[in-house]
C-alpha positions as CSV (number, residue, x, y, z in Angstrom):
1,M,67.3,113.1,132.2
2,K,69.3,114.8,129.4
3,F,72.4,113.0,130.7
4,L,70.6,109.6,130.4
5,Y,69.7,110.4,126.8
6,F,73.3,111.5,126.1
7,I,74.6,108.2,127.5
8,L,72.1,106.2,125.4
9,I,73.0,108.0,122.2
10,L,76.7,107.7,122.9
11,A,76.4,104.0,123.6
12,F,74.3,103.4,120.5
13,S,76.6,105.4,118.2
14,N,79.7,103.5,119.6
15,E,77.9,100.2,118.7
16,L,77.3,101.4,115.1
17,L,80.9,102.6,114.7
18,A,82.2,99.3,116.2
19,S,80.6,97.3,113.4
20,C,82.6,99.0,110.7
21,P,86.4,98.3,111.0
22,K,88.8,101.2,111.2
23,N,91.0,99.6,108.5
24,P,89.6,100.5,105.1
25,A,91.2,97.4,103.6
26,E,88.5,95.4,105.5
27,W,85.5,97.4,104.4
28,C,85.0,95.3,101.2
29,L,85.6,91.8,102.6
30,N,81.9,90.9,102.2
31,I,78.6,92.5,101.5
32,E,77.6,92.7,105.2
33,Q,80.8,94.6,106.0
34,A,80.3,97.0,103.1
35,K,76.8,97.7,104.3
36,S,77.9,98.4,107.8
37,C,80.5,100.8,106.5
38,N,78.1,102.3,103.9
39,T,80.6,101.5,101.1
40,V,78.7,99.0,98.9
41,K,78.9,101.1,95.7
42,Q,82.6,101.8,96.1
43,C,83.3,98.2,96.9
44,W,81.3,97.1,93.9
45,D,82.9,99.6,91.5
46,N,86.5,99.4,92.7
47,V,87.1,96.0,94.4
48,W,84.6,93.3,93.5
49,S,84.2,94.0,89.8
50,V,88.0,94.0,89.4
51,K,88.6,90.8,91.4
52,N,85.8,89.0,89.5
53,N,87.4,89.9,86.2
54,D,90.0,87.2,85.7
55,Q,91.6,88.8,82.7
56,I,92.8,92.3,83.6
57,D,94.1,94.4,80.7
58,L,97.8,95.1,81.5
59,G,97.3,98.5,79.9
60,S,94.8,99.5,82.5
61,L,97.2,98.9,85.4
62,V,98.9,101.8,87.1
63,N,102.7,101.8,86.4
64,F,104.7,102.9,89.3
65,T,108.5,103.1,89.1
66,L,110.5,103.9,92.2
67,Y,114.2,104.9,92.0
68,Y,115.8,104.4,95.4
69,E,119.2,104.4,97.1
70,T,120.0,100.9,98.3
71,L,121.9,101.7,101.5
72,C,119.9,104.7,102.6
73,P,118.2,104.1,106.0
74,D,115.2,106.2,105.1
75,C,114.8,104.4,101.8
76,K,115.0,101.1,103.6
77,N,112.3,102.2,106.1
78,F,110.1,103.5,103.2
79,M,110.5,100.3,101.3
80,S,109.7,98.0,104.2
81,S,106.7,100.0,105.6
82,Q,105.0,102.3,103.2
83,I,105.7,100.8,99.8
84,L,105.2,97.2,101.0
85,E,101.8,98.1,102.6
86,A,100.7,100.0,99.5
87,F,101.7,97.3,97.1
88,L,100.0,94.6,99.1
89,T,96.8,96.6,99.2
90,V,96.6,97.5,95.5
91,K,98.8,94.8,93.9
92,D,95.9,93.8,91.6
93,I,95.8,97.2,89.9
94,M,99.5,98.2,90.0
95,N,102.7,97.4,88.2
96,L,105.6,98.1,90.5
97,T,109.1,98.5,89.2
98,L,111.9,99.0,91.7
99,V,115.1,100.5,90.4
100,P,118.0,100.4,92.9
101,Y,120.0,103.5,92.1
102,G,121.9,106.0,94.2
103,N,125.3,106.4,95.4
104,A,126.2,105.2,91.9
105,K,128.3,106.6,89.1
106,V,127.5,106.3,85.5
107,I,130.6,106.0,83.3
108,F,130.2,106.4,79.5
109,E,132.8,104.6,77.4
110,K,133.6,105.6,73.9
C-alpha cells in the first residue's frame, strides 16, 4: 500500500514539475507560466515592468565591456556560446561593448 502511495505522489509531483519549463527564460512568457513556476512577483518586478516601459533610461542599463583576443579559440567559443546567450537573454537591460584586443602591440609615437 505504501508503494502505491509513493507511485501516486511521484506521478503527481512529476506532473507539477512538468508544467514549469526548465529554461528560466520561459518562466515569464505569460501569467499562467509564471503562476506554474511560482515566479509571478519576480516576473512582474524584473521582466514585465521593464518591457512595458517604452522609454528606458540609458543610465539605468548595465554597461558591460569585454576585451577579447580575436584569434583565440577559447575566446571564439566564449563569444559564440556564453556571451551570445547572455546578451540575447538580457539585451533590454545591458549595454554590451566588445573590444577586440590581444596579440596586439601598442606603439606610441612622439
